[in-house]
C-alpha positions in Angstrom: 66.1 38.4 24.8 63.7 39.3 27.4 60.4 37.6 28.0 58.5 40.6 27.0 59.9 40.7 23.5 59.7 37.0 22.9 57.3 36.1 20.0 55.0 33.2 20.9 54.4 30.5 18.4 50.9 29.0 18.1 50.5 25.8 19.9 50.1 22.9 17.4 48.5 20.6 19.9 45.9 23.2 20.8 45.1 23.7 17.1 44.7 20.0 16.5 42.5 19.6 19.6 40.3 22.5 18.3 39.9 20.9 14.9 39.2 17.4 16.2 36.6 18.7 18.8 34.8 20.6 16.0 34.7 17.5 13.8 33.5 15.2 16.6 30.9 17.8 17.7 29.6 18.1 14.2 29.3 14.3 13.8 27.6 14.0 17.2 25.2 16.9 16.2 24.4 15.6 12.7 23.2 12.1 13.8 20.2 13.3 15.8 19.4 15.9 13.1 19.3 13.3 10.3 17.3 10.9 12.5 14.7 13.6 13.3 14.5 14.6 9.6 13.8 11.0 8.6 11.1 10.6 11.2 9.6 14.0 10.2 9.5 13.1 6.5 8.3 9.5 6.9 4.6 10.2 6.2 5.5 11.4 2.7 6.7 7.9 1.8 3.4 6.3 2.7 0.7 5.5 0.2 -2.3 7.8 0.4 -5.0 5.8 -1.4 -7.7 3.6 0.1 -7.4 0.0 -1.0 -9.9 -2.9 -0.9 -13.7 -2.8 -1.0 -15.5 0.3 0.2 -19.1 0.4 1.5 -21.1 2.4 -1.0 -24.8 1.9 -0.1 -27.4 -0.3 1.5 -29.0 -2.8 -0.8 -32.4 -1.3 0.2 -31.3 2.0 -1.4 -31.1 0.3 -4.8 -34.6 -0.3 -6.3 -35.1 -3.6 -8.2 -36.2 -1.8 -11.4 -32.8 -2.3 -13.1 -32.4 1.5 -13.6 -28.9 2.6 -12.6 -28.6 5.0 -9.6 -25.5 7.1 -8.9 -23.8 6.8 -5.5 -20.9 8.7 -4.1 -17.9 6.6 -2.9 -16.5 7.7 0.5 -13.2 6.6 2.0 -10.8 7.6 4.7 -7.8 9.3 3.0 -4.4 9.6 4.6 -2.3 12.3 2.9 1.1 12.9 4.5 0.3 14.1 8.0 -3.5 14.4 7.6 -6.2 11.8 8.1 -9.5 12.7 6.6 -12.4 10.3 7.3 -15.3 9.9 4.8 -14.2 12.1 1.9 -15.5 11.6 -1.6 -13.0 9.7 -3.8 -15.4 9.1 -6.7 -18.8 7.9 -7.8 -20.4 4.8 -9.2 -23.5 3.8 -11.0 -25.2 0.8 -9.3 -28.0 -1.3 -10.7 -29.7 -4.5 -10.0 -29.7 -7.0 -12.8 -32.4 -9.5 -13.7 -30.9 -12.2 -11.5 -31.0 -9.8 -8.6 -27.2 -9.2 -8.5 -25.6 -5.8 -8.5 -23.5 -4.2 -11.3 -21.2 -1.2 -10.7 -19.7 1.2 -13.3 -17.3 4.0 -12.7 -18.9 7.3 -13.6 -15.8 8.5 -15.5 -16.0 8.2 -19.3 -13.1 6.0 -20.7 -12.6 8.5 -23.6 -11.6 11.8 -22.0 -12.4 11.4 -18.3 -15.6 13.4 -18.2 -18.5 12.3 -15.9 -21.2 10.3 -17.7 -24.9 10.8 -17.0 -27.7 8.2 -17.2 -30.6 9.3 -19.3 -33.6 7.3 -18.2 -35.7 8.3 -21.2 -33.2 6.7 -23.6 -32.1 4.0 -21.2 -28.5 4.8 -21.9 -25.4 6.5 -20.4 -24.3 9.6 -22.1 -21.0 11.5 -22.0 -21.6 15.2 -22.6 -18.0 16.0 -23.6 -17.8 14.1 -26.9 -21.3 12.5 -27.2 -20.2 8.9 -26.3 -23.1 6.7 -25.4 -23.2 3.4 -23.6 -25.9 0.8 -23.1 -27.3 0.1 -19.6 -24.9 -2.8 -19.5 -22.0 -0.4 -20.0 -21.1 -1.4 -23.6 -20.5 1.2 -26.4 -24.0 2.0 -27.8 -23.0 3.8 -31.0 -20.2 2.5 -33.3 -19.2 6.1 -34.1 -18.5 6.8 -30.4 -15.0 8.1 -29.7 -14.7 6.1 -26.6 -12.1 3.3 -26.9 -13.9 0.9 -24.6 -17.2 0.5 -22.6 -17.7 1.9 -19.2 -15.3 0.6 -16.6 -17.0 -2.2 -14.5 -16.1 -2.6 -10.9 -16.1 -5.6 -8.6 -19.2 -5.7 -6.3 -19.9 -7.6 -3.2 -23.2 -7.8 -1.4 -22.4 -8.5 2.3 -25.0 -10.0 4.6 -27.6 -9.4 1.9 -27.8 -5.8 3.1 -24.7 -3.8 2.1 -23.1 -3.1 -1.3 -19.3 -3.0 -1.2 -17.3 -1.9 -4.3 -13.6 -2.3 -5.2 -13.4 1.3 -6.4 -10.6 2.4 -8.7 -10.1 4.7 -11.6 -8.6 3.8 -15.0 -6.6 5.6 -17.6 -8.7 7.5 -20.1 -8.2 7.3 -23.8 -6.9 3.8 -24.0 -8.5 0.6 -25.3 -7.0 -1.4 -22.4 -8.5 -1.0 -18.9 -5.3 0.1 -17.0 -5.7 1.2 -13.4 -4.3 4.6 -12.4 -1.6 4.8 -9.8 
């Protein structure tokens, strides 16, 4: 047979080299890709809620008459890759009590999650959604009220005799127990 008519067989070693180099190249390429993906998605694992006491108002902004005043609660929120300083996260009613301390109630009705209003003429909080009413101390005013509990009180600190700080949190609506939302 002549060299021109000789049929060449594929080289087995060359084939194995090609397969192994493809596998090794794939492994070497996937490691930085997975590492980069983990770093990129890391902010999604982080919590995005503000914790601890938040400054709500100056003590001077709350008159000593005992009538509740509504204040917005502002916090810095971190949501995935964004940082948003001083955004509203809720609202509270603050009032000075007889012993010159401060009480705080979440403005959300424990029945269905609507916002309650304070009606100064009646000296009560009123929920317009289902006519729940609450005393100025946050207790259920009417036994026929559909609310399962009184208004949700919040922990208050007066720092340096000047600033009101509140441990703000929301609670599950429609339950007799005061269970914080996640």
